[in-house]
DOVEXGU-695064 format. One record per residue (C-alpha): residue number from 1; residue in three letters; y negated, z negated, x. Coordinates in Angstrom, 3 decimals. Layout:
BEGIN
ATOM  num  residuo        yy        zz        xx
ATOM  NUM      ALA         Y         Z         X
...
END
This chain:
BEGIN
ATOM  num  residuo        yy        zz        xx
ATOM    1      UNK  -127.589  -148.948    80.628
ATOM    2      UNK  -123.847  -149.529    80.940
ATOM    3      UNK  -124.120  -150.768    84.522
ATOM    4      UNK  -126.427  -153.604    83.427
ATOM    5      UNK  -123.633  -155.046    81.300
ATOM    6      UNK  -121.033  -154.473    84.012
ATOM    7      UNK  -119.454  -151.537    82.215
ATOM    8      UNK  -118.449  -149.245    85.060
ATOM    9      UNK  -116.265  -146.812    83.101
ATOM   10      UNK  -117.308  -143.249    82.288
ATOM   11      UNK  -117.989  -143.275    78.510
ATOM   12      UNK  -117.419  -139.584    77.819
ATOM   13      UNK  -115.825  -138.591    74.507
ATOM   14      UNK  -115.320  -135.366    72.569
ATOM   15      UNK  -114.642  -134.335    69.014
ATOM   16      UNK  -112.928  -131.273    67.592
ATOM   17      UNK  -113.550  -132.017    63.890
ATOM   18      UNK  -117.333  -132.289    63.754
ATOM   19      UNK  -117.413  -135.990    64.556
ATOM   20      UNK  -114.672  -137.239    62.239
ATOM   21      UNK  -112.556  -138.399    65.184
ATOM   22      UNK  -113.245  -138.845    68.876
ATOM   23      UNK  -111.014  -138.853    71.969
ATOM   24      UNK  -111.658  -139.989    75.526
ATOM   25      UNK  -112.458  -137.030    77.785
ATOM   26      UNK  -113.139  -138.830    81.063
ATOM   27      UNK  -111.840  -142.270    81.998
ATOM   28      UNK  -112.396  -144.613    84.929
ATOM   29      UNK  -108.972  -143.584    86.265
ATOM   30      UNK  -110.092  -139.956    86.521
ATOM   31      UNK  -113.601  -140.377    87.916
ATOM   32      UNK  -115.760  -142.931    89.675
ATOM   33      UNK  -118.939  -144.303    88.180
ATOM   34      UNK  -120.380  -144.125    84.699
ATOM   35      UNK  -121.120  -140.741    83.145
ATOM   36      UNK  -124.666  -139.438    83.298
ATOM   37      UNK  -124.349  -135.840    82.085
ATOM   38      UNK  -121.803  -133.281    80.895
ATOM   39      UNK  -121.656  -129.488    80.636
ATOM   40      UNK  -119.079  -127.076    79.229
ATOM   41      UNK  -119.122  -123.566    80.650
ATOM   42      UNK  -120.309  -121.169    77.923
ATOM   43      UNK  -118.200  -118.324    79.319
ATOM   44      UNK  -114.918  -120.240    79.868
ATOM   45      UNK  -114.469  -123.276    77.547
ATOM   46      UNK  -111.691  -124.759    79.694
ATOM   47      UNK  -114.119  -125.193    82.597
ATOM   48      UNK  -115.925  -128.541    82.371
ATOM   49      UNK  -118.466  -130.302    84.582
ATOM   50      UNK  -119.367  -133.995    84.491
ATOM   51      UNK  -121.987  -135.847    86.495
ATOM   52      UNK  -121.505  -139.530    87.231
ATOM   53      UNK  -123.128  -142.159    89.389
ATOM   54      UNK  -120.765  -141.052    92.159
ATOM   55      UNK  -121.181  -137.278    92.186
ATOM   56      UNK  -119.919  -134.151    90.421
ATOM   57      UNK  -116.514  -133.874    88.755
ATOM   58      UNK  -114.861  -130.624    87.681
ATOM   59      UNK  -111.961  -129.803    85.360
ATOM   60      UNK  -110.280  -126.402    84.996
ATOM   61      UNK  -107.824  -127.509    82.277
ATOM   62      UNK  -110.117  -128.628    79.439
ATOM   63      UNK  -110.436  -132.179    80.748
ATOM   64      UNK  -106.784  -133.122    81.274
ATOM   65      UNK  -107.378  -133.575    85.003
ATOM   66      UNK  -110.574  -133.997    87.000
ATOM   67      UNK  -111.419  -133.491    90.682
ATOM   68      UNK  -114.504  -134.571    92.544
ATOM   69      UNK  -116.563  -131.788    94.094
ATOM   70      UNK  -117.884  -133.032    97.411
ATOM   71      UNK  -118.252  -129.815    99.376
ATOM   72      UNK  -121.925  -129.689   100.309
ATOM   73      UNK  -122.786  -132.416    97.797
ATOM   74      UNK  -122.722  -136.052    98.972
ATOM   75      UNK  -120.000  -137.946    97.106
ATOM   76      UNK  -122.234  -140.933    96.307
ATOM   77      UNK  -125.056  -138.844    94.825
ATOM   78      UNK  -125.883  -139.661    91.166
ATOM   79      UNK  -125.789  -136.386    89.228
ATOM   80      UNK  -128.321  -136.675    86.417
ATOM   81      UNK  -128.367  -133.194    84.874
ATOM   82      UNK  -126.476  -129.886    84.924
ATOM   83      UNK  -127.442  -126.341    83.936
ATOM   84      UNK  -125.895  -122.877    84.350
ATOM   85      UNK  -127.973  -119.882    85.394
ATOM   86      UNK  -126.276  -117.248    83.268
ATOM   87      UNK  -127.300  -114.096    85.133
ATOM   88      UNK  -126.065  -115.268    88.529
ATOM   89      UNK  -123.309  -117.582    87.210
ATOM   90      UNK  -124.710  -120.439    89.308
ATOM   91      UNK  -124.421  -124.147    88.544
ATOM   92      UNK  -127.686  -126.036    89.063
ATOM   93      UNK  -127.189  -129.727    89.853
ATOM   94      UNK  -130.039  -132.206    89.380
ATOM   95      UNK  -129.617  -135.507    91.244
ATOM   96      UNK  -131.392  -138.841    91.332
ATOM   97      UNK  -133.445  -138.951    94.508
ATOM   98      UNK  -131.367  -136.328    96.371
ATOM   99      UNK  -133.119  -133.133    95.292
ATOM  100      UNK  -131.556  -130.151    93.478
ATOM  101      UNK  -128.368  -128.366    94.528
ATOM  102      UNK  -127.119  -124.937    93.470
ATOM  103      UNK  -123.412  -124.079    93.410
ATOM  104      UNK  -123.435  -120.309    93.886
ATOM  105      UNK  -121.134  -118.172    91.750
ATOM  106      UNK  -118.762  -120.253    89.632
ATOM  107      UNK  -116.775  -117.130    88.674
ATOM  108      UNK  -113.799  -118.247    90.829
ATOM  109      UNK  -113.677  -121.486    88.826
ATOM  110      UNK  -113.809  -119.499    85.598
ATOM  111      UNK  -110.978  -117.295    86.789
ATOM  112      UNK  -108.827  -120.310    87.643
ATOM  113      UNK  -109.611  -122.006    84.343
ATOM  114      UNK  -108.690  -118.885    82.395
ATOM  115      UNK  -105.423  -118.089    84.208
ATOM  116      UNK  -104.324  -121.451    85.602
ATOM  117      UNK  -103.715  -122.632    89.142
ATOM  118      UNK  -100.616  -120.394    89.400
ATOM  119      UNK  -103.072  -117.704    90.448
ATOM  120      UNK  -103.205  -119.444    93.832
ATOM  121      UNK   -99.560  -118.617    94.509
ATOM  122      UNK  -100.746  -115.258    95.840
ATOM  123      UNK  -101.029  -115.183    99.660
ATOM  124      UNK  -104.493  -113.599    99.434
ATOM  125      UNK  -106.802  -113.699    96.438
ATOM  126      UNK  -110.189  -111.963    96.242
ATOM  127      UNK  -112.601  -113.414    93.681
ATOM  128      UNK  -115.199  -111.490    91.710
ATOM  129      UNK  -118.540  -111.684    93.567
ATOM  130      UNK  -122.026  -111.890    92.138
ATOM  131      UNK  -124.128  -108.750    91.847
ATOM  132      UNK  -125.825  -108.035    95.170
ATOM  133      UNK  -129.393  -106.809    95.476
ATOM  134      UNK  -131.316  -104.954    98.161
ATOM  135      UNK  -133.911  -107.709    98.017
ATOM  136      UNK  -137.377  -107.160    99.453
ATOM  137      UNK  -138.517  -110.296   101.280
ATOM  138      UNK  -142.067  -111.403   101.982
ATOM  139      UNK  -143.316  -114.504   103.723
ATOM  140      UNK  -144.930  -117.228   101.598
ATOM  141      UNK  -148.700  -117.113   101.363
ATOM  142      UNK  -150.772  -119.939   102.766
ATOM  143      UNK  -148.895  -120.457   106.012
ATOM  144      UNK  -146.720  -118.413   108.258
ATOM  145      UNK  -145.719  -120.572   111.168
ATOM  146      UNK  -142.758  -122.893   111.514
ATOM  147      UNK  -144.936  -125.093   113.712
ATOM  148      UNK  -146.726  -126.300   110.571
ATOM  149      UNK  -143.524  -128.224   109.820
ATOM  150      UNK  -143.414  -127.583   106.077
ATOM  151      UNK  -140.066  -128.255   104.440
ATOM  152      UNK  -138.048  -125.196   103.454
ATOM  153      UNK  -134.728  -125.542   101.689
ATOM  154      UNK  -131.819  -123.336   102.710
ATOM  155      UNK  -131.478  -120.198   100.606
ATOM  156      UNK  -128.365  -118.156   100.048
ATOM  157      UNK  -127.852  -115.451   102.675
ATOM  158      UNK  -129.154  -111.981   101.932
ATOM  159      UNK  -126.706  -109.363   100.723
ATOM  160      UNK  -123.340  -109.951    99.059
ATOM  161      UNK  -121.370  -113.173    99.433
ATOM  162      UNK  -117.639  -112.510    99.094
ATOM  163      UNK  -115.203  -115.306    98.280
ATOM  164      UNK  -111.472  -115.108    98.894
ATOM  165      UNK  -108.558  -117.536    98.921
ATOM  166      UNK  -105.838  -117.901   101.554
ATOM  167      UNK  -102.616  -119.577   100.472
ATOM  168      UNK  -101.824  -122.568   102.693
ATOM  169      UNK   -99.065  -122.162   105.222
ATOM  170      UNK   -95.928  -124.252   104.987
ATOM  171      UNK   -94.854  -126.719   107.591
ATOM  172      UNK   -91.779  -128.798   108.301
ATOM  173      UNK   -91.946  -132.581   107.897
ATOM  174      UNK   -89.363  -135.279   108.291
ATOM  175      UNK   -88.115  -136.762   105.049
ATOM  176      UNK   -88.297  -140.533   104.670
ATOM  177      UNK   -84.852  -142.153   104.258
ATOM  178      UNK   -84.076  -143.714   100.895
ATOM  179      UNK   -84.479  -147.528   100.870
ATOM  180      UNK   -80.868  -148.051    99.767
ATOM  181      UNK   -79.356  -145.842   102.465
ATOM  182      UNK   -78.442  -147.408   105.795
ATOM  183      UNK   -79.723  -145.559   108.794
ATOM  184      UNK   -77.067  -143.858   110.869
ATOM  185      UNK   -77.538  -144.363   114.554
ATOM  186      UNK   -78.389  -141.156   116.379
ATOM  187      UNK   -78.719  -139.056   113.208
ATOM  188      UNK   -81.972  -137.157   112.703
ATOM  189      UNK   -83.668  -137.272   109.297
ATOM  190      UNK   -83.513  -134.219   107.066
ATOM  191      UNK   -86.256  -131.611   107.242
ATOM  192      UNK   -88.154  -130.668   104.109
ATOM  193      UNK   -90.504  -127.717   103.756
ATOM  194      UNK   -93.729  -128.819   102.153
ATOM  195      UNK   -97.173  -127.328   101.642
ATOM  196      UNK  -100.374  -128.330   103.385
ATOM  197      UNK  -102.139  -128.190   100.010
ATOM  198      UNK  -103.355  -131.626    98.876
ATOM  199      UNK  -102.219  -133.040    95.566
ATOM  200      UNK  -105.216  -132.150    93.468
ATOM  201      UNK  -105.620  -130.301    90.218
ATOM  202      UNK  -108.496  -128.220    91.560
ATOM  203      UNK  -107.748  -126.490    94.877
ATOM  204      UNK  -111.298  -125.131    95.022
ATOM  205      UNK  -112.906  -128.492    95.734
ATOM  206      UNK  -113.655  -130.126    99.040
ATOM  207      UNK  -110.017  -130.887    99.775
ATOM  208      UNK  -109.286  -127.169    99.738
ATOM  209      UNK  -112.537  -125.815   101.177
ATOM  210      UNK  -113.124  -128.546   103.727
ATOM  211      UNK  -111.946  -128.173   107.316
ATOM  212      UNK  -108.271  -128.619   108.039
ATOM  213      UNK  -107.126  -128.837   111.657
ATOM  214      UNK  -105.307  -125.551   112.112
ATOM  215      UNK  -102.727  -125.708   114.883
ATOM  216      UNK  -102.286  -122.713   117.137
ATOM  217      UNK  -103.782  -119.250   116.907
ATOM  218      UNK  -105.278  -118.173   113.588
ATOM  219      UNK  -105.105  -114.533   112.532
ATOM  220      UNK  -108.295  -112.740   111.580
ATOM  221      UNK  -109.237  -111.705   108.065
ATOM  222      UNK  -110.451  -108.130   107.555
ATOM  223      UNK  -112.655  -107.092   104.648
ATOM  224      UNK  -112.959  -103.328   104.283
ATOM  225      UNK  -115.595  -101.909   101.959
ATOM  226      UNK  -115.277   -98.481   100.327
ATOM  227      UNK  -117.812   -96.548    98.285
ATOM  228      UNK  -117.071   -94.759    95.009
ATOM  229      UNK  -115.746   -91.715    96.887
ATOM  230      UNK  -113.246   -94.000    98.683
ATOM  231      UNK  -115.073   -93.585   101.987
ATOM  232      UNK  -114.859   -96.561   104.333
ATOM  233      UNK  -118.424   -97.731   104.913
ATOM  234      UNK  -117.951  -101.066   106.664
ATOM  235      UNK  -115.267  -103.336   108.102
ATOM  236      UNK  -115.948  -107.062   108.371
ATOM  237      UNK  -113.872  -109.395   110.501
ATOM  238      UNK  -113.687  -113.160   110.240
ATOM  239      UNK  -111.558  -115.942   111.688
ATOM  240      UNK  -110.998  -118.375   108.784
ATOM  241      UNK  -112.479  -121.802   109.382
ATOM  242      UNK  -109.273  -123.316   108.061
ATOM  243      UNK  -105.759  -122.182   107.167
ATOM  244      UNK  -106.204  -123.367   103.603
ATOM  245      UNK  -108.359  -122.628   100.602
ATOM  246      UNK  -111.431  -120.634    99.768
ATOM  247      UNK  -113.297  -118.735   102.492
ATOM  248      UNK  -116.726  -117.166   102.415
ATOM  249      UNK  -117.972  -114.042   104.194
ATOM  250      UNK  -121.304  -112.296   103.885
ATOM  251      UNK  -121.989  -108.566   103.824
ATOM  252      UNK  -125.585  -107.550   104.535
ATOM  253      UNK  -125.247  -104.340   102.472
ATOM  254      UNK  -125.263  -102.000   105.464
ATOM  255      UNK  -122.863   -99.388   106.765
ATOM  256      UNK  -121.337   -99.375   110.213
ATOM  257      UNK  -123.975   -98.328   112.715
ATOM  258      UNK  -123.758   -95.049   114.563
ATOM  259      UNK  -123.490   -96.060   118.212
ATOM  260      UNK  -126.513   -94.894   120.175
ATOM  261      UNK  -125.856   -93.289   123.586
ATOM  262      UNK  -127.968   -95.944   125.300
ATOM  263      UNK  -126.173   -98.802   123.507
ATOM  264      UNK  -123.084  -100.549   124.863
ATOM  265      UNK  -119.972  -100.406   122.726
ATOM  266      UNK  -119.025  -103.240   120.338
ATOM  267      UNK  -117.708  -106.389   121.958
ATOM  268      UNK  -113.956  -106.610   122.106
ATOM  269      UNK  -112.845  -108.488   119.015
ATOM  270      UNK  -116.395  -108.583   117.658
ATOM  271      UNK  -117.794  -107.278   114.404
ATOM  272      UNK  -119.149  -103.777   113.949
ATOM  273      UNK  -122.913  -103.398   114.364
ATOM  274      UNK  -125.014  -103.017   111.223
ATOM  275      UNK  -126.382   -99.587   110.404
ATOM  276      UNK  -128.210   -97.975   107.506
ATOM  277      UNK  -128.430   -99.771   104.140
ATOM  278      UNK  -125.870   -98.602   101.600
ATOM  279      UNK  -126.966   -96.842    98.455
ATOM  280      UNK  -126.934   -98.775    95.164
ATOM  281      UNK  -123.564   -98.430    93.475
ATOM  282      UNK  -120.122   -99.968    93.105
ATOM  283      UNK  -118.078  -100.805    96.191
ATOM  284      UNK  -114.465  -101.856    96.566
ATOM  285      UNK  -113.748  -104.806    98.878
ATOM  286      UNK  -110.190  -105.018   100.229
ATOM  287      UNK  -109.282  -108.344   101.848
ATOM  288      UNK  -106.261  -108.311   104.204
ATOM  289      UNK  -104.656  -111.241   106.006
ATOM  290      UNK  -101.278  -111.366   107.711
ATOM  291      UNK  -100.014  -108.260   105.947
ATOM  292      UNK  -101.112  -109.367   102.452
ATOM  293      UNK  -104.066  -107.854   100.612
ATOM  294      UNK  -106.125  -108.163    97.462
ATOM  295      UNK  -109.216  -106.333    96.255
ATOM  296      UNK  -112.267  -106.775    94.091
ATOM  297      UNK  -115.471  -104.878    93.368
ATOM  298      UNK  -119.066  -105.670    94.244
ATOM  299      UNK  -122.031  -104.047    92.538
ATOM  300      UNK  -125.106  -103.312    94.654
ATOM  301      UNK  -128.439  -102.821    92.882
ATOM  302      UNK  -132.004  -102.221    94.085
ATOM  303      UNK  -134.553  -105.003    93.885
ATOM  304      UNK  -135.600  -105.075    90.204
ATOM  305      UNK  -139.089  -106.235    91.198
ATOM  306      UNK  -139.758  -103.060    93.203
ATOM  307      UNK  -139.821   -99.503    91.769
ATOM  308      UNK  -136.784   -97.523    92.927
ATOM  309      UNK  -136.634   -93.730    93.110
ATOM  310      UNK  -133.023   -92.607    93.506
ATOM  311      UNK  -133.909   -88.990    94.301
ATOM  312      UNK  -136.305   -90.119    97.034
ATOM  313      UNK  -133.678   -92.437    98.477
ATOM  314      UNK  -131.109   -89.629    98.522
ATOM  315      UNK  -133.580   -87.299   100.283
ATOM  316      UNK  -134.321   -89.928   102.943
ATOM  317      UNK  -130.604   -90.539   103.345
ATOM  318      UNK  -129.977   -86.812   103.892
ATOM  319      UNK  -132.559   -86.690   106.699
ATOM  320      UNK  -131.089   -89.803   108.320
ATOM  321      UNK  -127.602   -88.302   108.184
ATOM  322      UNK  -128.894   -85.245   110.039
ATOM  323      UNK  -130.153   -87.586   112.747
ATOM  324      UNK  -126.828   -89.444   112.805
ATOM  325      UNK  -124.960   -86.200   113.509
ATOM  326      UNK  -127.169   -85.640   116.546
ATOM  327      UNK  -126.550   -89.208   117.687
ATOM  328      UNK  -122.781   -88.677   117.525
ATOM  329      UNK  -123.061   -85.512   119.599
ATOM  330      UNK  -125.206   -87.226   122.220
ATOM  331      UNK  -122.858   -90.221   122.296
ATOM  332      UNK  -119.953   -87.880   123.031
ATOM  333      UNK  -121.987   -86.351   125.882
ATOM  334      UNK  -122.857   -89.725   127.439
ATOM  335      UNK  -119.207   -90.799   127.203
ATOM  336      UNK  -118.223   -87.646   129.088
ATOM  337      UNK  -120.923   -88.289   131.690
ATOM  338      UNK  -119.790   -91.898   132.092
ATOM  339      UNK  -116.179   -90.796   132.545
ATOM  340      UNK  -117.235   -88.282   135.183
ATOM  341      UNK  -119.327   -90.917   136.981
ATOM  342      UNK  -116.381   -93.321   137.109
ATOM  343      UNK  -114.196   -90.530   138.506
ATOM  344      UNK  -116.674   -89.895   141.318
ATOM  345      UNK  -116.745   -93.600   142.132
ATOM  346      UNK  -112.966   -93.562   142.403
ATOM  347      UNK  -113.090   -90.582   144.759
ATOM  348      UNK  -115.840   -92.239   146.771
ATOM  349      UNK  -113.699   -95.336   147.278
ATOM  350      UNK  -110.730   -93.211   148.431
ATOM  351      UNK  -112.929   -91.443   150.972
ATOM  352      UNK  -114.042   -94.715   152.516
ATOM  353      UNK  -111.515   -94.739   155.367
ATOM  354      UNK  -110.988   -90.983   155.623
ATOM  355      UNK  -112.183   -89.117   158.708
ATOM  356      UNK  -112.525   -85.424   159.342
ATOM  357      UNK  -114.790   -82.488   158.430
ATOM  358      UNK  -113.198   -81.815   155.034
ATOM  359      UNK  -113.620   -85.459   154.027
ATOM  360      UNK  -117.220   -85.538   155.212
ATOM  361      UNK  -117.910   -82.417   153.189
ATOM  362      UNK  -116.372   -83.973   150.070
ATOM  363      UNK  -118.228   -87.208   150.671
ATOM  364      UNK  -121.517   -85.295   150.758
ATOM  365      UNK  -120.601   -83.320   147.630
ATOM  366      UNK  -119.719   -86.550   145.822
ATOM  367      UNK  -123.131   -88.054   146.552
ATOM  368      UNK  -124.839   -84.883   145.320
ATOM  369      UNK  -122.800   -84.720   142.100
ATOM  370      UNK  -123.541   -88.385   141.398
ATOM  371      UNK  -127.261   -87.697   141.688
ATOM  372      UNK  -126.845   -84.734   139.331
ATOM  373      UNK  -124.918   -86.865   136.823
ATOM  374      UNK  -127.748   -89.394   136.864
ATOM  375      UNK  -130.278   -86.664   136.073
ATOM  376      UNK  -128.097   -85.297   133.273
ATOM  377      UNK  -127.806   -88.763   131.737
ATOM  378      UNK  -131.550   -89.366   132.008
ATOM  379      UNK  -132.170   -86.204   129.970
ATOM  380      UNK  -130.490   -88.019   127.063
ATOM  381      UNK  -131.462   -91.690   127.334
ATOM  382      UNK  -134.462   -91.558   129.678
ATOM  383      UNK  -135.188   -93.131   133.058
ATOM  384      UNK  -134.927   -96.817   133.755
ATOM  385      UNK  -137.804   -98.530   135.486
ATOM  386      UNK  -137.083   -99.380   139.099
ATOM  387      UNK  -139.588  -102.238   139.207
ATOM  388      UNK  -139.084  -105.725   137.878
ATOM  389      UNK  -140.807  -106.485   134.607
ATOM  390      UNK  -141.406  -104.723   131.332
ATOM  391      UNK  -141.881  -101.067   130.706
ATOM  392      UNK  -139.988   -97.782   130.698
ATOM  393      UNK  -140.765   -94.470   132.326
ATOM  394      UNK  -141.963   -92.047   129.672
ATOM  395      UNK  -139.664   -89.067   129.078
ATOM  396      UNK  -139.387   -86.796   126.101
ATOM  397      UNK  -135.694   -87.177   125.271
ATOM  398      UNK  -133.720   -86.416   122.123
ATOM  399      UNK  -132.979   -90.124   121.706
ATOM  400      UNK  -136.674   -90.991   121.762
ATOM  401      UNK  -137.420   -88.311   119.169
ATOM  402      UNK  -134.489   -89.443   116.995
ATOM  403      UNK  -135.763   -93.031   117.057
ATOM  404      UNK  -139.260   -91.870   116.151
ATOM  405      UNK  -137.994   -89.803   113.207
ATOM  406      UNK  -135.732   -92.607   112.008
ATOM  407      UNK  -138.622   -95.058   112.134
ATOM  408      UNK  -140.763   -92.800   109.948
ATOM  409      UNK  -137.931   -92.272   107.457
ATOM  410      UNK  -137.027   -95.954   107.139
ATOM  411      UNK  -140.613   -97.007   106.420
ATOM  412      UNK  -141.026   -94.687   103.461
ATOM  413      UNK  -140.275   -95.589    99.849
ATOM  414      UNK  -141.410   -92.249    98.412
ATOM  415      UNK  -139.775   -88.849    99.035
ATOM  416      UNK  -139.943   -87.616   102.653
ATOM  417      UNK  -143.008   -85.619   103.613
ATOM  418      UNK  -143.456   -82.713   105.996
ATOM  419      UNK  -143.942   -85.218   108.816
ATOM  420      UNK  -140.414   -86.635   108.521
ATOM  421      UNK  -138.931   -83.146   108.186
ATOM  422      UNK  -140.745   -81.873   111.286
ATOM  423      UNK  -139.705   -84.899   113.352
ATOM  424      UNK  -136.086   -84.343   112.311
ATOM  425      UNK  -136.302   -80.663   113.235
ATOM  426      UNK  -137.772   -81.562   116.633
ATOM  427      UNK  -134.970   -84.099   117.263
ATOM  428      UNK  -132.337   -81.473   116.420
ATOM  429      UNK  -134.022   -78.930   118.702
ATOM  430      UNK  -134.089   -81.360   121.632
ATOM  431      UNK  -130.458   -82.258   121.005
ATOM  432      UNK  -129.350   -78.602   121.065
ATOM  433      UNK  -131.313   -77.995   124.266
ATOM  434      UNK  -129.820   -81.078   125.957
ATOM  435      UNK  -126.280   -80.162   124.929
ATOM  436      UNK  -126.738   -76.633   126.324
ATOM  437      UNK  -128.016   -77.918   129.694
ATOM  438      UNK  -125.235   -80.513   129.932
ATOM  439      UNK  -122.543   -77.934   129.153
ATOM  440      UNK  -124.026   -75.658   131.781
ATOM  441      UNK  -123.850   -78.453   134.358
ATOM  442      UNK  -120.163   -79.147   133.651
ATOM  443      UNK  -119.251   -75.447   133.623
ATOM  444      UNK  -120.910   -74.738   136.992
ATOM  445      UNK  -121.725   -77.709   139.259
ATOM  446      UNK  -118.922   -79.956   138.032
ATOM  447      UNK  -116.413   -77.092   138.084
ATOM  448      UNK  -117.244   -76.349   141.754
ATOM  449      UNK  -116.950   -80.027   142.643
ATOM  450      UNK  -113.625   -80.205   140.807
ATOM  451      UNK  -112.223   -77.344   142.877
ATOM  452      UNK  -113.367   -79.036   146.060
ATOM  453      UNK  -111.654   -82.280   145.085
ATOM  454      UNK  -108.445   -80.445   144.281
ATOM  455      UNK  -108.505   -78.717   147.658
ATOM  456      UNK  -108.885   -81.977   149.598
ATOM  457      UNK  -105.776   -84.121   150.200
ATOM  458      UNK  -106.672   -87.621   149.044
ATOM  459      UNK  -103.228   -89.212   148.816
ATOM  460      UNK  -103.686   -90.312   145.216
ATOM  461      UNK  -100.214   -91.883   145.348
ATOM  462      UNK   -98.181   -93.144   148.299
ATOM  463      UNK   -94.555   -93.017   149.286
ATOM  464      UNK   -92.416   -96.150   149.246
ATOM  465      UNK   -89.669   -97.015   151.722
ATOM  466      UNK   -86.378   -98.306   150.292
ATOM  467      UNK   -85.910  -102.055   150.356
ATOM  468      UNK   -82.786  -103.219   152.172
ATOM  469      UNK   -80.206  -104.742   149.865
ATOM  470      UNK   -78.743  -106.862   152.686
ATOM  471      UNK   -81.689  -108.234   154.650
ATOM  472      UNK   -80.906  -109.581   158.098
END
């Protein structure tokens, strides 16, 4: 009711002697609008939240200084109520007429409140993430089409959300001359090294997280994840959206994919493709940026709503790893075939202007070996349809059998049955057979073609005449 009597201050007081005396905790000089709600973090008493008519205000020093939180929350939104979800360490924000907001994972704020802002002097700082779950998702009942135009709020991304802090870079600025000092003609002002960090008591708010125009090229951040045996399971790459403050990157709880022979390689500079889901456990996340690094740990758990059988998961994982070994072998074969194909194309281009019986013979042998290479490759990845449209020519290939076995394994939640074991055995048998035929091709047909190439003069390099030092 304060606004009805033109009292625009934030009447928020606290007591430390059970109400005998009171002191002002939040004043109109520290926050805008009158106070509507207040919450002290139960885990870190120095972390305070206050809701006013003009948004959310946060203090990490027991109320001595306050900073408005406007990242993702409109600054003019009246905050009517606050609550903390203890299990996830999330702050739930109830507003007047602007719905409900959730600030995911306030552990970084707790860490800053406990240790002080000096923690941000580190060039890279990795914060403790929330526990990640292999969540099982199902569509809502009653409708299943976006065309029905029912409102759906944005949920947090699946997997683990990792937060890290990058210390702001320093830049050179010109110092303003003192008012009492006369300017000297032709003399440049002194240069002072200052920080891009804004003057705020809480670097985690919008001023720190919000976009800052970064000049020039920005280095990438790498997040490497290791399992409990210190095996690298995934590498994430991200270009920070700003050179200052807290960054966010998501890990979908999968390992790096095993590259299939029929798949192109990862894009240059792109992220690794996602592979099999990781097993529940504890993983170490190492964040590196410009030579500096920091680490934290993320715990991955199964969905508590769904029964989880660890022994069954390990058995399925063992079968999938057998398939992955075959995929690696076949990928090595297709790489060798691709290298050989490129070599024949190079020879074909060099024979373009050559005339004579020996060159005609090599030209014919090159066409034949290219046809043979195509057949060898099709034994692994199958034939491509020559006609426009959908469809693929059916061929029993090791890749097709591997995909079939992997599909059966991934759909099971119980221990593998004889069906999955037989499909895996069949995929391994086809892989061994294909490797044997491919090795036979390279040891016979390719070896004969190699000898023929070596016996034909192709002028792989040319001679150069000396350049006159005194041109006429």
